[in-house]
Phi, psi and omega in degrees: 000130180278160181241137179262104182052240175296147189308124187270320191231136172245154179294144180270128180277125179257122177226175189272009178260164179216158180300317184291318189278350186255014172284135179301135183276072179239158179289127182236130178287116182272120179255125185284337182282150177295127176195155170215105179038071188307323181298319181294310183294328182291342180274351183239136178270107182261002186294338182273358182260152174275161178239149176219153187228131181217155172224128181204053179103201183304127185291342175299316181293312187293320178300313181297322180296308183292330179288347177273354186269131180295141183094346177266119180277320185204145172232131186242133177276140180189204185227141180201166175092358181243190185245345184289143176276144175048054181293151177248166178296325179299323180285308185290309181297332179273004180072025183258015177221175178264004180278163171242154172292128187219173175227151174251123184252124173261120185222157178262110182294348176282342181254318180222138183272164175296323177301318179295323177295323177295322178295319176299316180303306182289329182281354184245009175205173178260106183278008181258356181262108184290127177053038180200143171215111183061230182279353184268125183234145180130157183297340178291348179249018183289160180271123180222132170251110181273140176238145181257347181204175184295326181294317179295320178298318180297320180295315179299312181297320180294322181291318176298320178300320179293320178298318180291314182300324181266008174052044183299327183255026174052042176088350179291132182291140176280124185259003180303129176277136174256107193233137175294138181284131179246303187204139176243125179255117182291133181288166179305150187305324185291349176274340186288133182054037186299319182297317180292322184280337185232061185296340182261001177297137185299323178293320180297313183288328185267335185236304188294310181296314176301322179295317178296318181294324176297319178297315181298323180298324185265342185231044181304325181290343181271349191277149171293158182302319183276003182260354182289000000 
């Protein structure tokens, strides 16, 4: 397998756990309104940051990866790419909606570019597995690069073109959808910063942490000082 500049792809670890099956079976108050730890977000002014949206498997994993990247102020877990209003985890995670698990990234373009975020996106998952990422299967785990304008779309398309031209995936077709951004629904509070809050969860230890560590090995220059 060829590598595009900084290492683009790491092998995906397959284990018998899944993002959906490892949520603690406790009663959770489902709030239909968009939110992520409102108290936390209200303490931070995010208005000066740009936003980017990606989907690449379980949002617990993806959130942790992007939050380790310098220039990223916040990453929020949620749902996007579908048509249902106010989706819940029970609907999306159970494959009962057209949404995918996604993240909203708040970043400082003076520190990290959108192009670099696209590189992080492709470098931290396998975009050749249709409706699957590691042990998680279903359209809710599909790979999507959302764009908000023509420039972002051009960047995504150009990067995919470079991956194809350099045969990074040994001829396997890239299945990532390039989709215009419509709406992001913030996931329930208990999903936010899930990896940090639940370090002993079996999915976190067997899937999420190894995935994050593979990313760190290949993208050391992208990491925040405290993420090494």
